[in-house]
VMD Tcl script that draws the C-alpha trace (Angstrom):
set ca {
  {-31.27 -27.60 -27.88}
  {-34.00 -30.09 -28.69}
  {-36.14 -30.36 -31.83}
  {-39.87 -29.91 -31.29}
  {-42.57 -30.82 -33.77}
  {-42.03 -32.15 -37.27}
  {-41.24 -30.53 -40.60}
  {-40.92 -31.72 -44.18}
  {-37.39 -32.83 -45.02}
  {-35.98 -30.08 -47.29}
  {-35.30 -31.06 -50.92}
  {-32.70 -28.27 -51.15}
  {-30.34 -27.45 -48.26}
  {-32.65 -25.99 -45.62}
  {-32.57 -24.99 -41.97}
  {-34.03 -27.40 -39.43}
  {-36.44 -25.28 -37.38}
  {-38.46 -25.31 -34.15}
  {-36.04 -25.85 -31.29}
  {-36.24 -25.37 -27.55}
  {-33.37 -24.76 -25.16}
  {-32.31 -27.86 -23.20}
  {-31.77 -25.98 -19.95}
  {-32.29 -29.13 -17.87}
  {-29.40 -30.98 -19.49}
  {-27.36 -27.92 -20.45}
  {-27.97 -24.95 -18.13}
  {-27.50 -21.65 -19.90}
  {-28.70 -23.01 -23.27}
  {-30.10 -20.27 -25.48}
  {-31.92 -20.70 -28.80}
  {-31.77 -17.78 -31.26}
  {-33.18 -17.90 -34.81}
  {-33.34 -21.73 -34.80}
  {-29.72 -21.97 -33.70}
  {-27.83 -22.73 -30.48}
  {-26.05 -19.61 -29.17}
  {-22.69 -20.32 -27.50}
  {-22.53 -18.83 -24.01}
  {-18.76 -19.12 -23.62}
  {-15.48 -19.77 -25.40}
  {-14.17 -23.30 -25.93}
  {-11.22 -24.49 -27.99}
  {-11.76 -27.77 -29.84}
  {-15.42 -27.95 -28.85}
  {-17.34 -31.04 -29.96}
  {-20.37 -29.80 -31.88}
  {-22.94 -32.44 -32.75}
  {-26.41 -32.70 -34.25}
  {-28.81 -35.63 -34.38}
  {-31.82 -35.38 -36.69}
  {-34.34 -38.28 -36.73}
  {-36.41 -38.75 -39.89}
  {-39.14 -40.99 -41.29}
  {-41.04 -41.51 -44.53}
  {-38.17 -41.14 -47.01}
  {-39.51 -43.68 -49.48}
  {-37.77 -45.48 -52.31}
  {-38.55 -44.33 -55.83}
  {-38.01 -45.87 -59.25}
  {-34.30 -45.04 -59.14}
  {-33.59 -46.23 -55.61}
  {-33.83 -44.99 -52.03}
  {-33.97 -41.36 -50.96}
  {-30.50 -39.98 -50.11}
  {-30.31 -37.73 -47.02}
  {-27.59 -35.48 -45.60}
  {-27.14 -33.00 -42.78}
  {-24.55 -30.30 -42.19}
  {-23.49 -28.07 -39.32}
  {-22.86 -24.35 -39.56}
  {-21.10 -22.12 -37.07}
  {-22.31 -18.67 -37.95}
  {-22.21 -18.75 -41.77}
  {-19.40 -21.32 -42.09}
  {-20.14 -24.97 -42.88}
  {-18.01 -27.02 -40.48}
  {-19.20 -30.58 -41.23}
  {-21.38 -32.48 -43.73}
  {-22.51 -36.11 -43.71}
  {-20.84 -37.83 -46.66}
  {-21.76 -40.28 -48.07}
  {-25.50 -39.65 -47.72}
  {-27.72 -41.85 -45.55}
  {-30.46 -43.86 -47.31}
  {-34.12 -43.79 -46.24}
  {-36.77 -44.80 -45.32}
  {-36.10 -43.83 -41.69}
  {-33.21 -43.29 -39.34}
  {-31.10 -40.55 -37.81}
  {-28.78 -38.08 -39.46}
  {-25.80 -37.51 -37.14}
  {-23.14 -34.94 -37.95}
  {-20.16 -33.90 -35.78}
  {-17.37 -31.35 -35.88}
  {-14.52 -30.27 -33.63}
  {-14.18 -26.49 -33.82}
  {-13.13 -23.51 -31.74}
  {-16.22 -21.76 -30.37}
  {-16.41 -18.14 -29.24}
  {-19.15 -16.78 -26.99}
  {-21.98 -15.57 -29.21}
  {-21.35 -18.03 -32.06}
  {-24.56 -19.50 -33.51}
  {-24.66 -23.22 -34.36}
  {-27.36 -24.35 -36.80}
  {-28.11 -27.58 -38.64}
  {-29.38 -27.96 -42.19}
  {-30.63 -31.03 -44.04}
  {-31.15 -32.20 -47.60}
  {-33.20 -35.07 -49.06}
  {-32.80 -36.19 -52.67}
  {-35.60 -38.61 -53.52}
  {-35.45 -40.73 -56.67}
  {-38.31 -40.30 -59.13}
  {-41.50 -41.50 -57.45}
  {-39.93 -41.39 -53.96}
  {-40.63 -39.08 -51.04}
  {-38.23 -36.82 -49.13}
  {-39.70 -37.74 -45.74}
  {-40.22 -35.83 -42.52}
  {-37.89 -34.51 -39.82}
  {-39.15 -35.92 -36.50}
  {-39.20 -34.32 -33.07}
  {-36.56 -35.28 -30.52}
  {-33.36 -34.40 -32.38}
  {-30.71 -32.24 -30.79}
  {-27.80 -29.86 -31.36}
  {-25.10 -29.66 -28.67}
  {-21.84 -27.88 -27.97}
  {-19.69 -30.01 -25.65}
}
mol new
graphics top color blue
foreach p $ca { graphics top sphere $p radius 0.5 }
foreach p [lrange $ca 0 end-1] q [lrange $ca 1 end] { graphics top cylinder $p $q radius 0.2 }
display resetview
């Protein structure tokens, strides 16, 4: 699925929203509740998310620290660690997990700006994929 539009980068773990199915690149893609619904079973599936961001400015205590994490259903399967520093870039998070038809893959993000800094904005064009 592909990210459309922008949204403020969450300053507490928050769901990245506004996705469309990438049926051209991945026929059968289905988006449900801002998540990618698995259409089949796959052992050791490569699940990946790429979240571009901008505007995460440096504050008095240093640069904004950003992270992303993947969930399969309600289980966190991967988290970026250590955090990525702003002001712009891409949060990329990957996991290898067993997927069952009907599983829902979502991505969440977190920005921790230093005093006087800004959390930034999630840009359009990111993706979540099950390979």
